[in-house]
Each structure stands twice: as C-alpha cells, then as structure tokens.
N, C-alpha and C positions, 0 to 999 in steps of 0.2 A: 581370584578371590571374588566372591559374589557380593557381599555386603547388603545393606538395606538403605532405602531412602528414609530420611527423617525430616519431614516437612515442618516439624516444630522448631527446627534450627534455621529455616528459610529466613534470609535477611536481604531485603531489596534496598537497603539504605544507600548503597553505592550508586544506584540509578537516579539521575537528576533529569526529570522530564522537561525542564525549562518552564518559564512562566511561574508566577507566584501562585499560591493556593487559591486566591480570589479569582485570578484569571482562569485557572483550570476549572473551578466550579462554574463560573459564568459560561465558559466554552461548553461544558457538559449540558447546561441548560439550553443554549443556542443549538447545539448539535441535535439534541432530542426534539426540540420544537420545530426546527426548520430543515434539518438535513435527514435525520433518521425518522422521517414522517412523510406524509403525502404532499408536502409543500413543493410546488413546481417552479417558483420564480427564480430563474437562473441568475439574473442580474443581482437580485438581493442576496443570493447565496454567495456569489462572487464578492460582493461588498463585505459580507460578514467574514468570509475567509481572509480577505485583506485586512480587515479591522483587527483580527486576531493574529496577524503576523505572517500569513501565507503570502507567497509571491505568486500572483496569478496573472497570466496573459489575457488576451482578448478571446472572446468566442467560446468560453467554457460552457459546456452542457453538462449539468450535474443532475441526474434523475433523482426521484424520491427514494427514501430509505437507504441513503448512503451514510455510513458511519466513519467519521474521521477522528482519530485519537487526539492528536495535537497538531493543529493547523500551523503553528509556528515552525514545525519541522517539514513543511510541505512547500514545494515549488512546482508550479504547473505552467507549461508553455501555452502557446496560442492554439485555439481550435481543438481543444481536448474534449473527449466524450467519456463521461463516467456513468455507467449504467446502474440500474436499480440494484439495491441490496449489496453494493460494493462495500467492503470493509478495508479501510486504509489504516493499519495499525502503526502509525508513524511515531514509534518509540525512538527512532533514529531518523535522519533525513530521508525523505522520499522525494525524488526529483523525477518529474514527468515531463518529457519533451513535447514539443509542438506536434500536433496531428496524431497524437497517441490515442488509443481507444482501450478502455477497461470495461469489458462486458459484464453483464449482470451476474451477481453472486460471486464475483472474483474476490480474492483475498490478497492483499499486499501485507505480508507479515514480517515486520522488522524484528520481532521478538520471539524467543524460544527459551528453553531451559536446558541446562547442562545435566543430562541424564547420567553422566559419569561420576558425579560427586553426590554425596548423600544429602546435601543441602539444596540441590535442585536449583542452583543460582540462575538468575536471569542473564541471558545473553542477547545482545542487540546488534544489528548491523543495518547499514543503509540499503536502500533499493533505488535503482535508476532505471527508468524506462526512457530510452532515447527516442528521438523524433521518429514518428511513424510506427512505433511498436504497437502491437495489438495483443492484449491479454484476453483470451477467450472466456466464455461463460464458465463459471464454477471452477476456474483455474486458481492456482496458488503460486505466488512468487515469494520466496523466502528471503530473509535478510542476507546482506552481502552478495546480492545478485544484481547484475546489469543485463537488461534485455536490450541488446544493441539495436542500432538503426534498422527499422522496418522488420524486425524479427516478429514472429507470431508464435504464441503459446496457445495451442488448440484447446478446445473445450475439455474441461475436467483434468487438465494436465498439471504437473508440479515442476516448477523451475527451482532447483536447489543449487544450480551453478549457472554461470553466465550463458546467455544465448547469443550466438553469433549473428552478425548483421545479415539481413536478407535470407534468413533460414526459417523454416517452419518446423516446429517441435510438437511432439505428441507423447503422452504417457506419463508414468510415474515410476522412476524419474524421467523427465522429459528428454527425448532423444530426437535428433534431426531426422525428418522424414523426406524433406526435399527443399529445393531453393524456392524463394519467393521472387517471382518475376512480375513486375507491375507494368502494364501497358499504358 
C-alpha cells in the first residue's frame, strides 16, 4: 500500500523540549546574538551555555556561527573544539566527550521524521561522541548514534549507526575504511 503524507495532521505535542517558553525564547535570542554570529569570545559562550543548563568542562573552543537548539540537553567534556557553522540539533541529549572535535559545517541531528506514517511524526534520539572522537567537516551524525572513543567520521560522511572505537569511517552510509592509530 502506497498511501499519502498528510501534514495537516502533523502533531508535535508529544515532544517536550524542556525549559519553559520564556527560557526557550531567551535562549533563541542569546543563540542568535552570541553563537550563530561572528562573536568570538569562548569564555563568554561557555558561561552562557552553563547559564542555560549545559554541562561544560574546561577549554571549550566554540567558533562563530554555531547553532545549538537546546543547551540544557548538552554535555561537553574538557578541551572540545566546535568549528564554524556547526549545528547541534539537541532535541534529545547530546553528550560530547573530552578532546572531541566537531569540524566546520557538521550536523548533529537528534531529530527526524517517521516517513512510514502519514502524519510524519517527529522521532528523536540521543547522540554521544566519546572522548577523542572527530566529526569531519560537513558530516552528519544522526540520532541514536554513538561515535565511540577516538573514532573518526571523515569529511562529508553520514553516521546513521554507531561508530566503533579507533576506526575511521567514510561515505553515506559511513563504512569503516581503516584503523586509527595515534602515535
């Protein structure tokens, strides 16, 4: 049976993003002014993330034009680097381990839609980047994915399933191409 999508019946009322509506509005203003802009001051950005409920370690480098959906769903370890134009769609928890790197234009997408039902309902899932993981430029990590310790997702690749520790992945869908050996 083929059927048809009927977006007039879409109902997102089951999703609870956390934070009250005032907090969400304030965050969207702060996000636009200081994160998704040319603003460079890392310490101030770290302070604002913590103020809005994110757990952030020391040494965070967060470049300009980063977009974070809900910081209260975000946990970041020590000495993490987040590049320009990164989009963290934290509809569900996003946990980033220490010494992880998210390169420019990467997407961490906790949300998607159920294409199998006509109402196209929202589906969410957490994302975990363990210590030392590296998400390459213009790559995508989908919800319900863990990028295990020191795994690499190469430029322009898509992780729709867990990445094994100390492995390098490439492609869409991402496949192992070799081991990661750190000297």
